Biopython code that builds the backbone (N, CA, C, O; Angstrom):
import numpy as np
from Bio.PDB.StructureBuilder import StructureBuilder

atoms = [
    (1, "MET", "N", (-18.246, 46.731, 71.143)),
    (1, "MET", "CA", (-18.663, 47.142, 69.990)),
    (1, "MET", "C", (-18.977, 45.897, 69.037)),
    (1, "MET", "O", (-18.298, 44.876, 69.144)),
    (2, "PHE", "N", (-19.960, 45.986, 68.152)),
    (2, "PHE", "CA", (-20.123, 44.959, 67.346)),
    (2, "PHE", "C", (-20.533, 45.613, 66.050)),
    (2, "PHE", "O", (-20.936, 46.774, 65.980)),
    (3, "PRO", "N", (-20.382, 44.657, 64.867)),
    (3, "PRO", "CA", (-20.690, 45.121, 63.479)),
    (3, "PRO", "C", (-22.200, 45.004, 63.344)),
    (3, "PRO", "O", (-22.856, 44.094, 63.850)),
    (4, "CYS", "N", (-22.744, 46.098, 62.547)),
    (4, "CYS", "CA", (-24.231, 45.838, 62.339)),
    (4, "CYS", "C", (-24.317, 46.564, 61.030)),
    (4, "CYS", "O", (-23.408, 47.235, 60.543)),
    (5, "GLY", "N", (-25.631, 46.338, 60.455)),
    (5, "GLY", "CA", (-25.953, 46.816, 59.318)),
    (5, "GLY", "C", (-27.355, 46.369, 58.844)),
    (5, "GLY", "O", (-28.015, 45.703, 59.641)),
    (6, "PRO", "N", (-27.872, 46.655, 57.661)),
    (6, "PRO", "CA", (-29.261, 46.245, 57.375)),
    (6, "PRO", "C", (-29.291, 44.729, 57.198)),
    (6, "PRO", "O", (-28.288, 44.051, 56.975)),
    (7, "ILE", "N", (-30.552, 44.251, 57.320)),
    (7, "ILE", "CA", (-30.681, 42.720, 57.220)),
    (7, "ILE", "C", (-31.444, 42.617, 55.804)),
    (7, "ILE", "O", (-32.563, 43.077, 55.576)),
    (8, "TYR", "N", (-30.582, 41.891, 54.856)),
    (8, "TYR", "CA", (-31.007, 41.785, 53.452)),
    (8, "TYR", "C", (-31.959, 40.449, 53.383)),
    (8, "TYR", "O", (-31.868, 39.433, 54.072)),
    (9, "ASP", "N", (-32.831, 40.732, 52.419)),
    (9, "ASP", "CA", (-33.437, 39.490, 51.881)),
    (9, "ASP", "C", (-32.890, 39.159, 50.440)),
    (9, "ASP", "O", (-31.989, 39.849, 49.962)),
    (10, "ALA", "N", (-33.376, 38.222, 49.828)),
    (10, "ALA", "CA", (-32.598, 37.801, 48.673)),
    (10, "ALA", "C", (-32.672, 38.896, 47.554)),
    (10, "ALA", "O", (-31.710, 39.085, 46.809)),
    (11, "ALA", "N", (-33.857, 39.628, 47.451)),
    (11, "ALA", "CA", (-33.982, 40.653, 46.494)),
    (11, "ALA", "C", (-32.920, 41.903, 46.708)),
    (11, "ALA", "O", (-32.365, 42.525, 45.802)),
    (12, "ASP", "N", (-32.776, 42.115, 48.108)),
    (12, "ASP", "CA", (-31.852, 43.046, 48.430)),
    (12, "ASP", "C", (-30.305, 42.746, 48.093)),
    (12, "ASP", "O", (-29.521, 43.624, 47.734)),
    (13, "VAL", "N", (-29.996, 41.487, 48.243)),
    (13, "VAL", "CA", (-28.650, 40.981, 47.901)),
    (13, "VAL", "C", (-28.492, 41.104, 46.399)),
    (13, "VAL", "O", (-27.515, 41.699, 45.944)),
    (14, "ALA", "N", (-29.347, 40.607, 45.662)),
    (14, "ALA", "CA", (-29.290, 40.798, 44.152)),
    (14, "ALA", "C", (-29.146, 42.036, 43.633)),
    (14, "ALA", "O", (-28.468, 42.176, 42.615)),
    (15, "ALA", "N", (-29.746, 43.105, 44.236)),
    (15, "ALA", "CA", (-29.729, 44.388, 43.771)),
    (15, "ALA", "C", (-28.503, 45.168, 44.355)),
    (15, "ALA", "O", (-28.229, 46.233, 43.803)),
    (16, "ASP", "N", (-27.861, 44.825, 45.235)),
    (16, "ASP", "CA", (-26.854, 45.503, 45.984)),
    (16, "ASP", "C", (-25.537, 45.516, 45.021)),
    (16, "ASP", "O", (-25.050, 44.456, 44.628)),
    (17, "PRO", "N", (-24.979, 46.815, 44.658)),
    (17, "PRO", "CA", (-23.729, 46.841, 43.777)),
    (17, "PRO", "C", (-22.560, 46.311, 44.373)),
    (17, "PRO", "O", (-21.616, 45.923, 43.685)),
    (18, "HIS", "N", (-22.562, 46.267, 45.730)),
    (18, "HIS", "CA", (-21.374, 45.712, 46.462)),
    (18, "HIS", "C", (-21.391, 44.370, 46.112)),
    (18, "HIS", "O", (-20.351, 43.974, 45.587)),
    (19, "PHE", "N", (-22.378, 43.474, 46.270)),
    (19, "PHE", "CA", (-22.237, 42.151, 46.029)),
    (19, "PHE", "C", (-21.938, 41.805, 44.577)),
    (19, "PHE", "O", (-21.213, 40.848, 44.303)),
    (20, "ARG", "N", (-22.472, 42.551, 43.676)),
    (20, "ARG", "CA", (-22.080, 42.266, 42.136)),
    (20, "ARG", "C", (-20.679, 42.730, 42.045)),
    (20, "ARG", "O", (-19.958, 41.984, 41.382)),
    (21, "GLU", "N", (-20.110, 43.792, 42.554)),
    (21, "GLU", "CA", (-18.728, 44.111, 42.277)),
    (21, "GLU", "C", (-17.727, 42.942, 42.973)),
    (21, "GLU", "O", (-16.639, 42.644, 42.480)),
    (22, "ARG", "N", (-18.147, 42.472, 43.916)),
    (22, "ARG", "CA", (-17.398, 41.215, 44.626)),
    (22, "ARG", "C", (-17.752, 39.960, 43.888)),
    (22, "ARG", "O", (-17.254, 38.915, 44.306)),
    (23, "GLN", "N", (-18.437, 39.928, 42.990)),
    (23, "GLN", "CA", (-18.827, 38.664, 42.125)),
    (23, "GLN", "C", (-19.485, 37.664, 42.992)),
    (23, "GLN", "O", (-19.363, 36.452, 42.815)),
    (24, "ALA", "N", (-20.251, 38.251, 44.021)),
    (24, "ALA", "CA", (-21.045, 37.210, 44.959)),
    (24, "ALA", "C", (-22.440, 37.025, 44.178)),
    (24, "ALA", "O", (-23.100, 35.995, 44.315)),
    (25, "ILE", "N", (-22.789, 37.938, 43.465)),
    (25, "ILE", "CA", (-23.961, 37.717, 42.481)),
    (25, "ILE", "C", (-23.434, 38.147, 40.995)),
    (25, "ILE", "O", (-22.805, 39.172, 40.728)),
    (26, "VAL", "N", (-23.784, 37.260, 40.217)),
    (26, "VAL", "CA", (-23.186, 37.401, 38.700)),
    (26, "VAL", "C", (-24.355, 37.104, 37.814)),
    (26, "VAL", "O", (-25.308, 36.393, 38.132)),
    (27, "GLU", "N", (-24.197, 37.697, 36.709)),
    (27, "GLU", "CA", (-25.204, 37.489, 35.607)),
    (27, "GLU", "C", (-24.857, 36.348, 34.670)),
    (27, "GLU", "O", (-23.663, 36.278, 34.377)),
    (28, "VAL", "N", (-25.623, 35.492, 34.173)),
    (28, "VAL", "CA", (-25.291, 34.461, 33.271)),
    (28, "VAL", "C", (-26.359, 34.490, 32.270)),
    (28, "VAL", "O", (-27.516, 34.780, 32.573)),
    (29, "GLU", "N", (-25.948, 34.162, 30.951)),
    (29, "GLU", "CA", (-26.885, 34.097, 29.859)),
    (29, "GLU", "C", (-27.488, 32.659, 29.935)),
    (29, "GLU", "O", (-26.751, 31.676, 29.855)),
    (30, "VAL", "N", (-28.968, 32.540, 30.105)),
    (30, "VAL", "CA", (-29.703, 31.366, 30.086)),
    (30, "VAL", "C", (-30.296, 31.234, 28.874)),
    (30, "VAL", "O", (-30.872, 32.250, 28.487)),
    (31, "GLU", "N", (-30.335, 30.150, 28.050)),
    (31, "GLU", "CA", (-31.125, 29.863, 26.886)),
    (31, "GLU", "C", (-32.612, 29.973, 27.159)),
    (31, "GLU", "O", (-33.147, 29.312, 28.049)),
    (32, "GLY", "N", (-33.265, 30.813, 26.385)),
    (32, "GLY", "CA", (-34.730, 30.804, 26.388)),
    (32, "GLY", "C", (-35.161, 31.833, 27.599)),
    (32, "GLY", "O", (-36.356, 32.106, 27.714)),
    (33, "ILE", "N", (-34.221, 32.393, 28.485)),
    (33, "ILE", "CA", (-34.618, 33.283, 29.477)),
    (33, "ILE", "C", (-33.868, 34.641, 29.212)),
    (33, "ILE", "O", (-34.466, 35.716, 29.242)),
    (34, "GLY", "N", (-32.599, 34.533, 28.964)),
    (34, "GLY", "CA", (-31.877, 35.722, 28.767)),
    (34, "GLY", "C", (-30.819, 35.803, 30.081)),
    (34, "GLY", "O", (-30.306, 34.774, 30.520)),
    (35, "LYS", "N", (-30.572, 37.004, 30.608)),
    (35, "LYS", "CA", (-29.571, 37.184, 31.526)),
    (35, "LYS", "C", (-30.404, 36.867, 32.924)),
    (35, "LYS", "O", (-31.527, 37.302, 33.182)),
    (36, "LEU", "N", (-29.669, 36.087, 33.689)),
    (36, "LEU", "CA", (-30.338, 35.733, 34.979)),
    (36, "LEU", "C", (-29.147, 35.903, 36.124)),
    (36, "LEU", "O", (-27.997, 35.480, 36.004)),
    (37, "ALA", "N", (-29.687, 36.617, 37.258)),
    (37, "ALA", "CA", (-28.718, 36.830, 38.241)),
    (37, "ALA", "C", (-28.849, 35.547, 39.114)),
    (37, "ALA", "O", (-29.917, 34.989, 39.367)),
    (38, "MET", "N", (-27.488, 35.115, 39.583)),
    (38, "MET", "CA", (-27.243, 33.975, 40.404)),
    (38, "MET", "C", (-26.089, 34.200, 41.226)),
    (38, "MET", "O", (-25.256, 35.068, 40.962)),
    (39, "PRO", "N", (-26.011, 33.294, 42.403)),
    (39, "PRO", "CA", (-24.935, 33.301, 43.152)),
    (39, "PRO", "C", (-23.638, 33.077, 42.336)),
    (39, "PRO", "O", (-23.611, 32.232, 41.441)),
    (40, "GLY", "N", (-22.531, 33.863, 42.657)),
    (40, "GLY", "CA", (-21.222, 33.467, 42.045)),
    (40, "GLY", "C", (-20.524, 32.271, 42.751)),
    (40, "GLY", "O", (-21.040, 31.814, 43.771)),
    (41, "VAL", "N", (-19.514, 31.806, 42.314)),
    (41, "VAL", "CA", (-18.688, 30.751, 42.831)),
    (41, "VAL", "C", (-17.968, 31.250, 44.136)),
    (41, "VAL", "O", (-17.298, 32.280, 44.071)),
    (42, "MET", "N", (-18.065, 30.649, 45.166)),
    (42, "MET", "CA", (-17.410, 30.913, 46.497)),
    (42, "MET", "C", (-16.733, 29.701, 47.068)),
    (42, "MET", "O", (-17.301, 28.609, 47.032)),
    (43, "PRO", "N", (-15.592, 29.844, 47.572)),
    (43, "PRO", "CA", (-14.764, 31.021, 47.695)),
    (43, "PRO", "C", (-13.948, 31.196, 46.372)),
    (43, "PRO", "O", (-13.694, 30.225, 45.659)),
    (44, "ARG", "N", (-13.577, 32.365, 46.092)),
    (44, "ARG", "CA", (-12.876, 32.718, 44.858)),
    (44, "ARG", "C", (-11.355, 32.475, 45.254)),
    (44, "ARG", "O", (-10.787, 33.210, 46.062)),
    (45, "LEU", "N", (-10.786, 31.493, 44.689)),
    (45, "LEU", "CA", (-9.345, 31.181, 44.870)),
    (45, "LEU", "C", (-8.457, 31.810, 43.786)),
    (45, "LEU", "O", (-8.911, 31.887, 42.644)),
    (46, "SER", "N", (-7.256, 32.254, 44.052)),
    (46, "SER", "CA", (-6.435, 33.125, 42.990)),
    (46, "SER", "C", (-6.093, 32.096, 41.991)),
    (46, "SER", "O", (-6.189, 32.428, 40.809)),
    (47, "GLN", "N", (-5.663, 30.748, 42.311)),
    (47, "GLN", "CA", (-5.256, 29.946, 41.173)),
    (47, "GLN", "C", (-6.276, 29.024, 40.480)),
    (47, "GLN", "O", (-6.101, 28.505, 39.378)),
    (48, "THR", "N", (-7.312, 28.891, 41.226)),
    (48, "THR", "CA", (-8.517, 28.091, 40.589)),
    (48, "THR", "C", (-9.783, 28.847, 41.054)),
    (48, "THR", "O", (-10.414, 28.475, 42.043)),
    (49, "PRO", "N", (-10.119, 29.876, 40.339)),
    (49, "PRO", "CA", (-11.206, 30.627, 40.864)),
    (49, "PRO", "C", (-12.550, 30.237, 40.598)),
    (49, "PRO", "O", (-13.519, 30.840, 41.058)),
    (50, "GLY", "N", (-12.626, 29.152, 39.798)),
    (50, "GLY", "CA", (-14.060, 28.472, 39.478)),
    (50, "GLY", "C", (-14.831, 29.438, 38.536)),
    (50, "GLY", "O", (-14.503, 30.608, 38.340)),
    (51, "ARG", "N", (-15.870, 28.823, 37.991)),
    (51, "ARG", "CA", (-16.767, 29.557, 37.166)),
    (51, "ARG", "C", (-18.056, 28.764, 37.021)),
    (51, "ARG", "O", (-18.161, 27.604, 37.419)),
    (52, "ILE", "N", (-19.017, 29.434, 36.440)),
    (52, "ILE", "CA", (-20.310, 28.726, 36.251)),
    (52, "ILE", "C", (-20.337, 28.302, 34.931)),
    (52, "ILE", "O", (-20.227, 29.097, 33.998)),
    (53, "ARG", "N", (-20.503, 26.867, 34.755)),
    (53, "ARG", "CA", (-20.459, 26.153, 33.479)),
    (53, "ARG", "C", (-21.862, 26.013, 32.935)),
    (53, "ARG", "O", (-22.113, 26.126, 31.736)),
    (54, "PHE", "N", (-22.826, 25.747, 33.928)),
    (54, "PHE", "CA", (-24.227, 25.428, 33.416)),
    (54, "PHE", "C", (-24.938, 25.832, 34.591)),
    (54, "PHE", "O", (-24.634, 25.541, 35.748)),
    (55, "PRO", "N", (-26.106, 26.667, 34.130)),
    (55, "PRO", "CA", (-26.900, 27.401, 34.953)),
    (55, "PRO", "C", (-28.170, 26.539, 35.308)),
    (55, "PRO", "O", (-29.038, 26.946, 36.080)),
    (56, "GLY", "N", (-28.206, 25.348, 34.698)),
    (56, "GLY", "CA", (-29.365, 24.508, 34.916)),
    (56, "GLY", "C", (-30.318, 24.468, 33.551)),
    (56, "GLY", "O", (-30.429, 25.416, 32.772)),
    (57, "GLY", "N", (-30.951, 23.241, 33.424)),
    (57, "GLY", "CA", (-31.819, 23.159, 32.163)),
    (57, "GLY", "C", (-33.116, 23.866, 32.354)),
    (57, "GLY", "O", (-33.424, 24.523, 33.349)),
    (58, "ALA", "N", (-33.794, 23.674, 31.367)),
    (58, "ALA", "CA", (-35.269, 24.278, 31.305)),
    (58, "ALA", "C", (-36.166, 23.597, 32.270)),
    (58, "ALA", "O", (-35.878, 22.435, 32.558)),
    (59, "LEU", "N", (-37.065, 24.065, 32.737)),
    (59, "LEU", "CA", (-37.934, 23.575, 33.651)),
    (59, "LEU", "C", (-38.597, 22.347, 33.080)),
    (59, "LEU", "O", (-39.219, 22.391, 32.018)),
    (60, "GLY", "N", (-38.455, 21.225, 33.815)),
    (60, "GLY", "CA", (-38.927, 19.836, 33.466)),
    (60, "GLY", "C", (-38.010, 19.029, 32.378)),
    (60, "GLY", "O", (-38.348, 17.948, 31.895)),
    (61, "ALA", "N", (-36.883, 19.671, 32.088)),
    (61, "ALA", "CA", (-35.961, 19.135, 31.028)),
    (61, "ALA", "C", (-35.524, 17.531, 31.428)),
    (61, "ALA", "O", (-35.337, 16.637, 30.602)),
    (62, "ALA", "N", (-35.424, 17.418, 32.734)),
    (62, "ALA", "CA", (-34.953, 16.109, 33.145)),
    (62, "ALA", "C", (-36.092, 15.230, 33.650)),
    (62, "ALA", "O", (-35.772, 14.221, 34.278)),
    (63, "ASN", "N", (-37.209, 15.457, 33.478)),
    (63, "ASN", "CA", (-38.377, 14.727, 34.084)),
    (63, "ASN", "C", (-38.344, 13.394, 33.598)),
    (63, "ASN", "O", (-38.516, 12.473, 34.396)),
    (64, "ARG", "N", (-38.108, 13.126, 32.168)),
    (64, "ARG", "CA", (-38.115, 11.695, 31.730)),
    (64, "ARG", "C", (-36.864, 10.891, 32.251)),
    (64, "ARG", "O", (-36.978, 9.706, 32.564)),
    (65, "ASP", "N", (-35.760, 11.516, 32.329)),
    (65, "ASP", "CA", (-34.405, 10.820, 32.797)),
    (65, "ASP", "C", (-34.682, 10.579, 34.356)),
    (65, "ASP", "O", (-34.314, 9.497, 34.815)),
    (66, "ILE", "N", (-35.196, 11.345, 35.060)),
    (66, "ILE", "CA", (-35.311, 11.154, 36.535)),
    (66, "ILE", "C", (-36.472, 10.047, 36.751)),
    (66, "ILE", "O", (-36.224, 8.954, 37.262)),
    (67, "LEU", "N", (-37.866, 10.460, 36.280)),
    (67, "LEU", "CA", (-38.954, 9.716, 36.539)),
    (67, "LEU", "C", (-38.857, 8.161, 36.018)),
    (67, "LEU", "O", (-39.202, 7.220, 36.734)),
    (68, "GLN", "N", (-38.393, 8.019, 34.808)),
    (68, "GLN", "CA", (-38.350, 6.883, 34.123)),
    (68, "GLN", "C", (-36.925, 5.984, 34.282)),
    (68, "GLN", "O", (-36.891, 4.767, 34.461)),
    (69, "GLY", "N", (-35.802, 6.850, 34.176)),
    (69, "GLY", "CA", (-34.517, 6.224, 34.220)),
    (69, "GLY", "C", (-34.136, 6.021, 35.689)),
    (69, "GLY", "O", (-33.497, 5.002, 35.952)),
    (70, "GLU", "N", (-34.442, 6.839, 36.646)),
    (70, "GLU", "CA", (-33.952, 6.494, 37.956)),
    (70, "GLU", "C", (-35.242, 6.045, 38.813)),
    (70, "GLU", "O", (-35.008, 5.330, 39.787)),
    (71, "LEU", "N", (-36.430, 6.355, 38.575)),
    (71, "LEU", "CA", (-37.479, 5.919, 39.475)),
    (71, "LEU", "C", (-38.330, 4.827, 38.818)),
    (71, "LEU", "O", (-39.213, 4.319, 39.510)),
    (72, "GLY", "N", (-38.169, 4.436, 37.633)),
    (72, "GLY", "CA", (-38.851, 3.284, 36.875)),
    (72, "GLY", "C", (-40.316, 3.600, 36.540)),
    (72, "GLY", "O", (-41.131, 2.691, 36.385)),
    (73, "VAL", "N", (-40.639, 4.882, 36.432)),
    (73, "VAL", "CA", (-42.090, 5.320, 36.014)),
    (73, "VAL", "C", (-42.269, 4.810, 34.564)),
    (73, "VAL", "O", (-41.362, 5.021, 33.758)),
    (74, "SER", "N", (-43.429, 4.126, 34.172)),
    (74, "SER", "CA", (-43.796, 3.634, 32.879)),
    (74, "SER", "C", (-44.085, 4.709, 32.021)),
    (74, "SER", "O", (-44.248, 5.844, 32.467)),
    (75, "ASP", "N", (-44.178, 4.390, 30.596)),
    (75, "ASP", "CA", (-44.822, 5.389, 29.673)),
    (75, "ASP", "C", (-46.201, 5.747, 29.923)),
    (75, "ASP", "O", (-46.655, 6.882, 29.781)),
    (76, "HIS", "N", (-46.901, 4.645, 30.334)),
    (76, "HIS", "CA", (-48.302, 4.856, 30.676)),
    (76, "HIS", "C", (-48.490, 5.866, 31.825)),
    (76, "HIS", "O", (-49.194, 6.874, 31.756)),
    (77, "GLU", "N", (-47.693, 5.422, 33.003)),
    (77, "GLU", "CA", (-47.744, 6.482, 34.128)),
    (77, "GLU", "C", (-47.296, 7.885, 33.829)),
    (77, "GLU", "O", (-47.782, 8.857, 34.408)),
    (78, "MET", "N", (-46.327, 7.973, 32.883)),
    (78, "MET", "CA", (-45.927, 9.379, 32.471)),
    (78, "MET", "C", (-46.901, 10.062, 31.688)),
    (78, "MET", "O", (-47.052, 11.281, 31.778)),
    (79, "ALA", "N", (-47.710, 9.187, 30.762)),
    (79, "ALA", "CA", (-48.919, 10.017, 30.108)),
    (79, "ALA", "C", (-49.913, 10.408, 30.928)),
    (79, "ALA", "O", (-50.598, 11.395, 30.662)),
    (80, "ALA", "N", (-50.103, 9.639, 32.064)),
    (80, "ALA", "CA", (-51.226, 10.022, 33.123)),
    (80, "ALA", "C", (-50.737, 11.177, 33.920)),
    (80, "ALA", "O", (-51.555, 12.032, 34.261)),
    (81, "LEU", "N", (-49.488, 11.289, 34.250)),
    (81, "LEU", "CA", (-48.895, 12.425, 34.888)),
    (81, "LEU", "C", (-49.016, 13.719, 34.155)),
    (81, "LEU", "O", (-49.314, 14.779, 34.704)),
    (82, "THR", "N", (-48.745, 13.561, 32.770)),
    (82, "THR", "CA", (-48.761, 14.577, 31.967)),
    (82, "THR", "C", (-50.260, 15.128, 31.819)),
    (82, "THR", "O", (-50.556, 16.321, 31.893)),
    (83, "ALA", "N", (-51.095, 14.153, 31.616)),
    (83, "ALA", "CA", (-52.739, 14.536, 31.275)),
    (83, "ALA", "C", (-53.039, 15.245, 32.619)),
    (83, "ALA", "O", (-53.754, 16.244, 32.551)),
    (84, "LYS", "N", (-52.641, 14.906, 33.676)),
    (84, "LYS", "CA", (-53.137, 15.521, 35.021)),
    (84, "LYS", "C", (-52.530, 16.896, 35.331)),
    (84, "LYS", "O", (-52.873, 17.596, 36.284)),
    (85, "GLY", "N", (-51.535, 17.227, 34.371)),
    (85, "GLY", "CA", (-50.818, 18.435, 34.662)),
    (85, "GLY", "C", (-49.748, 18.543, 35.708)),
    (85, "GLY", "O", (-49.215, 19.598, 36.054)),
    (86, "VAL", "N", (-49.451, 17.174, 36.244)),
    (86, "VAL", "CA", (-48.316, 17.008, 37.268)),
    (86, "VAL", "C", (-46.981, 17.326, 36.717)),
    (86, "VAL", "O", (-46.147, 17.947, 37.376)),
    (87, "ILE", "N", (-46.772, 16.903, 35.511)),
    (87, "ILE", "CA", (-45.560, 17.187, 34.979)),
    (87, "ILE", "C", (-45.761, 17.789, 33.415)),
    (87, "ILE", "O", (-44.780, 18.112, 32.747)),
]
sb = StructureBuilder()
sb.init_structure("model")
sb.init_model(0)
sb.init_chain("A")
sb.init_seg("    ")
for serial, (resi, resn, name, xyz) in enumerate(atoms, 1):
    if name == "N":
        sb.init_residue(resn, " ", resi, " ")
    sb.init_atom(name, np.array(xyz, "f"), 0.0, 1.0, " ", f" {name:<3s}", serial, name[0])
structure = sb.get_structure()
């Protein structure tokens, strides 16, 4: 004998009440978006259960830090990328 059940895709997992009850999927408030379903912290430990502290920044919020700070892209190159719609 072997266990079996439905094969879920991401939408199925997000909508399944069992996953939400077990906090495998949680809803967090995201500025500018509202409530966002995302994976919960696993494993959940009794003395240090973990929590979601930061769901991520707005799209493109770290562009300048990464492109200029880490990769050395110049202001001129940044302006060109912006003008082309790349960033």
